[in-house]
N, C-alpha and C positions, 0 to 999 in steps of 0.2 A: 121890703125895705120900708120902715116907717118914716114919718115926716121929719122927726128929729135927726135920724141918721142921714137923710137926704140933705138937710140944712148943714149938718156937720161936714159932709163930704164936699159940698159946694164951697163952704168957707175955707176948708183945707186946700182945695184946688185953687181958689182965688189967692190965698196967701202964698202958695208955691209959685204961682204965675207972676205975682208982683215982687216977691222976695225969694228969688231962686236960691236953692241950697247947693253949696259946692260939696260934691262927694269925691273923695280922693281914692284912687286905685292903688293900694299898697300891696296887692297880691296879684299874681298872674290870672288872667281871665281866659275863658274858652275862646279859641281862634284869635287870640290877641296878636296883632301885627306891630303895634307901636310900643313905646316905652311905658313903664309904670310912672305914676305921678311922682315927681321929684320931691324929696324932703330935705335935701342938703344943697348948699351952693355948688358943690362939686357935681352933683347929678344934674343940676340946672345947666351948668356949663357944658356937660357932655351932650345933653339934648340940644342945646343951642348950636354947638359945633356940628352935630349931626345934621341939623337943618341947613346950616351954612354950606356944608359939603354937598348936600343933596342938590342945592341950587347949581353949583358948578358941574356936578355929575349930569344933571338934566340938560344943561346948556351944551356941554361937550358931547353928550350922547346924541342929541338932536342934530348938532352940526355935523358930526361924523356920519350919522345915518344919511343926512341930506347929501353929503359929499359922495358917499358910496353909491347912493341911488343915482345921482347925476352921472357918475362914472360908468355905471353899468348901462345906463340909457344911451349916453352920447358916444361911448366908445365901443358899442356893440358892432359886430362886423357889418350888419346891414345898414346901420346908421352912418358908419364911418369906415368905408372900405379901404381908404388909404391911411394907415396909421401914421401918427406924428413921429418925427425923428428926433424930437427934443429929448435930451437925456438929463440935463441939469438946468436949474433955474435958481440963481443966487438969491433973488428977492423972496421967492416962496419958501426956500430952505431956511432963510433967516427968520421969516414969519413963523413957520411951524416949529422952530426951535425956541425962539424968544417968548412966544405966547404961552406955551406950557410952563416954562420956567417962571414967568410972571405970575401965573395962576398959583403955582406951588409956593411962591413967596407970599402971596396974599393968604393962602391957607396956613402957612407956617406961623404967622403972628398969633392968632388965637389958639392954635394947636400947642405951641410951646408954652404960652402963658397958662393954659389949662394943665399941661403936664407938670410944670413947676408947682402949681397950686395943689395938685394931688400929692406931691412929695413933701410939701411943707408941713411941718408939725409945729403949730403955734402953741406956746406955753400951755400945756394941758392942765385943766383943773381936776380932771379925773383920769386915772389910768386903770384899764381893765385888761386882764390877761385872759385870752381865749385859747383853750387847748383842745385839739381835735383827737378823738379816739375812734376806734372801730367799735360801734358806730354811734357815737353821741358826742356832744360838746360839753366842756366844763368851763366855768367862769370863775375868776378870782378877782375880788376887789381888794387889792393890797393896801389901798389908802386908808382903810378903816379896820381898826383892831378892837376886839372885845376885851373884857377884863383879863382873860387868859393870854392876851397877846396874839390871838389867832385872827387871821383875815377871814373875810366873807368868801366862802367857796361853796359851790354847788354844781351838780351835774344837770344836764338838760337832755332829756330823752324824748323821742317822738311819742305822741299819744296814740295808742292803738285805736282802731276804728270804733270799737265797741264802747270806748270811754269818751268819745266826742260828744260835746253838747251842741245844742242848736246854734247854728251860725259859725261854728268852727270848721276849719278846712282840713279835709282828709290829706294825710301825708305832709302837712305843713305845721300842724299845731304841736306844741311841746308842753311838758309838765312844768318846767321852770323857765320862764322867759328871762332874757337879758334886759334889765331895767336901767334906763339912762335918763338924765334930765334934758329938757329942751334948752336951746340957746346957750349951750355950754360946750367949750372945747374939750373933747374927749380923745384920749389916746388909747388905741386898741393894740395890744401886743399879741401876736398870733404865732402859735407853734403847734406841734403835734407830738403825741406820745408813741406812735407806732409807725404809721405809713403817711404818705402825702395826703393832705386834705386841702380844702380851699374854702375860706370863710367869705361868703358872697351874699350881699343883700342888694338887689337891683335898685330899689327906691332910694337907697342911701348912696348909690354910686360907689360901692365898696366891693372889691374882690381881691382878697389877700391870701397868698399861698401859706399853708401851714406845713412846715418842714421839720421833721424830727431833728433835734440838736441845733436848731437855728431859730432866732427870734426875728420875725418880721413885724413891722408896725405900720399902722395907718391911722388916720384921724377922722373924727366925726364932728359935725356941728349941725344938729338936727333942729329945724326951724319950726316944726309943729308937732303936736302930740299925735300919737297914733300907734298902731301895730304895723311892723314892717317885717315881711316874710322873706326868707331866703333859704338856700340849700347848699350843701357841700358841692363844689363845682370842680372837684378833682376825683377821678375814678379811684376809689379806695377799697374796693372789695365787694363782696356779694351784697352787702346792705348799703351800698353807696347812696342809693336813692331814698334811704330811710333815716337820714340824720338832718332834719330841717333846722332852721335858725329863725327865732322870733325875737325881734328887738322891740321892746315896749318903751316908747318915749313919753314921759310924764312931766308935769310941771315940777319946778324945783322944790316947793313945799311937800308935794307928794313923794318925791324922790327921797327927801330927808326922812320922811315918815317910814318909807320902805327900808331904808338903811338902818334906822333905829330898831325896827322890828326884827331885822335880820341879825343885828348884833345881840339882841336880847334872847334869841332862840337858844 
């Protein structure tokens, strides 16, 4: 290593130390136990609700384990040869009925607000139709028509391993991504052409069933640019594991450019 390379590495290390770079995880990692980094308000709400519930679960688990431990210790035959004849206790029965009910009421407030937020479709600026096939996805941007009056439509197939470029993910990369703008209310209409599918992208907090003959809808409001990976989440046949989803969120000017290019094809 020459002197210039050493100085370059030292400067780069110092820059990262004083100005840390935020790296978002928008794809599953090896041995991952937690959530992927959220990119929508809905996914942020799901993660916050999960953390809130984990607090109650930990407190209840510790308390119940402590109670069971004390019961096994104090009411063991050697410790307590004469068993108690008490069969009812009004106070303790009221406590162990009211306390769980109170905890459920506390949990219900954020839970119902998140549930209603997930179902709410705010006046969408863009509508995209997603159609599941065996075993690929197709997308239709019906808001935009070319000179022949045809909407933007294309299919999205998984890239085979031999066609992957450096940095692309095996079994997750596709030939045509679903492109959407950031900070825009988007409505996604989901259906299927043959069997049951499910359009799911973890970082976006979306999992919508694709049912033949039925239209389901969900909404997106992506807060940052990036690539978001998902997969079909409903067993749909032999190649169920080979129909990935890639959503590419870009800035609004880049999205307009992409739409213009698609219309001129």
